C-alpha positions as a Markdown table, in Angstrom:
| # | Residue | x | y | z |
|---|---|---|---|---|
| 1 | Met | 31.2 | 13.4 | 23.7 |
| 2 | Thr | 32.9 | 13.5 | 26.8 |
| 3 | Gln | 32.3 | 12.2 | 30.4 |
| 4 | Lys | 31.0 | 15.3 | 31.6 |
| 5 | Val | 28.4 | 15.7 | 29.0 |
| 6 | Ile | 27.1 | 12.6 | 30.2 |
| 7 | Ala | 27.4 | 13.4 | 33.7 |
| 8 | Lys | 25.4 | 16.7 | 33.5 |
| 9 | Gln | 22.7 | 15.2 | 31.6 |
| 10 | Ser | 22.5 | 12.1 | 33.7 |
| 11 | Gly | 22.8 | 14.4 | 37.3 |
| 12 | Val | 25.7 | 12.8 | 38.8 |
| 13 | Ser | 29.6 | 13.6 | 38.5 |
| 14 | Ala | 32.3 | 13.1 | 36.0 |
| 15 | Ser | 34.0 | 10.8 | 38.2 |
| 16 | Met | 30.9 | 8.8 | 39.2 |
| 17 | Val | 30.3 | 8.7 | 35.4 |
| 18 | Ser | 33.9 | 7.2 | 35.0 |
| 19 | Arg | 33.9 | 4.8 | 37.8 |
| 20 | Ile | 30.1 | 3.2 | 36.2 |
| 21 | Leu | 31.7 | 3.6 | 32.9 |
| 22 | Ser | 34.7 | 1.7 | 33.6 |
| 23 | Gly | 33.0 | -0.8 | 36.5 |
| 24 | Arg | 35.2 | 0.5 | 39.1 |
| 25 | Leu | 32.6 | 1.2 | 42.1 |
| 26 | Glu | 34.7 | 0.4 | 45.1 |
| 27 | Gln | 32.5 | -1.1 | 48.0 |
| 28 | Ala | 32.4 | 2.1 | 50.1 |
| 29 | Val | 31.0 | 3.8 | 47.0 |
| 30 | Val | 27.0 | 3.4 | 47.6 |
| 31 | Ile | 24.9 | 4.3 | 43.9 |
| 32 | Ser | 21.8 | 3.6 | 43.4 |
| 33 | Glu | 20.5 | 0.9 | 40.3 |
| 34 | Glu | 18.7 | 3.8 | 38.9 |
| 35 | Lys | 21.3 | 6.2 | 38.5 |
| 36 | Glu | 23.5 | 3.3 | 37.3 |
| 37 | Phe | 20.9 | 2.7 | 35.1 |
| 38 | Arg | 20.1 | 6.6 | 33.7 |
| 39 | Val | 24.1 | 7.0 | 33.0 |
| 40 | Arg | 24.3 | 4.0 | 30.8 |
| 41 | Arg | 21.5 | 5.2 | 29.0 |
| 42 | Val | 22.3 | 8.7 | 28.5 |
| 43 | Ala | 25.8 | 6.8 | 27.3 |
| 44 | Glu | 24.4 | 4.6 | 25.1 |
| 45 | Glu | 22.1 | 7.4 | 23.8 |
| 46 | Leu | 24.9 | 9.7 | 22.9 |
| 47 | Gly | 27.2 | 7.1 | 21.1 |
| 48 | Tyr | 29.8 | 7.5 | 24.3 |
| 49 | Arg | 32.5 | 5.1 | 22.9 |
| 50 | Gly | 35.4 | 4.4 | 25.8 |
| 51 | Ser | 38.9 | 5.4 | 25.6 |
| 52 | Cys | 40.8 | 2.6 | 24.4 |
| 53 | Gln | 44.2 | 4.1 | 26.9 |
| 54 | Ser | 42.7 | 2.7 | 29.7 |
């Protein structure tokens, strides 16, 4: 499962998925709570597990 698939199903960019799932949301990045929730929900539904390399 890739972040690109999560992005497509969530309606956001792959880079935004990466930022949300890694917890690296900079202050300059504005994202609604609804979008963040949607990304996390889709990731959970798809069984996404982040890389251990980070």
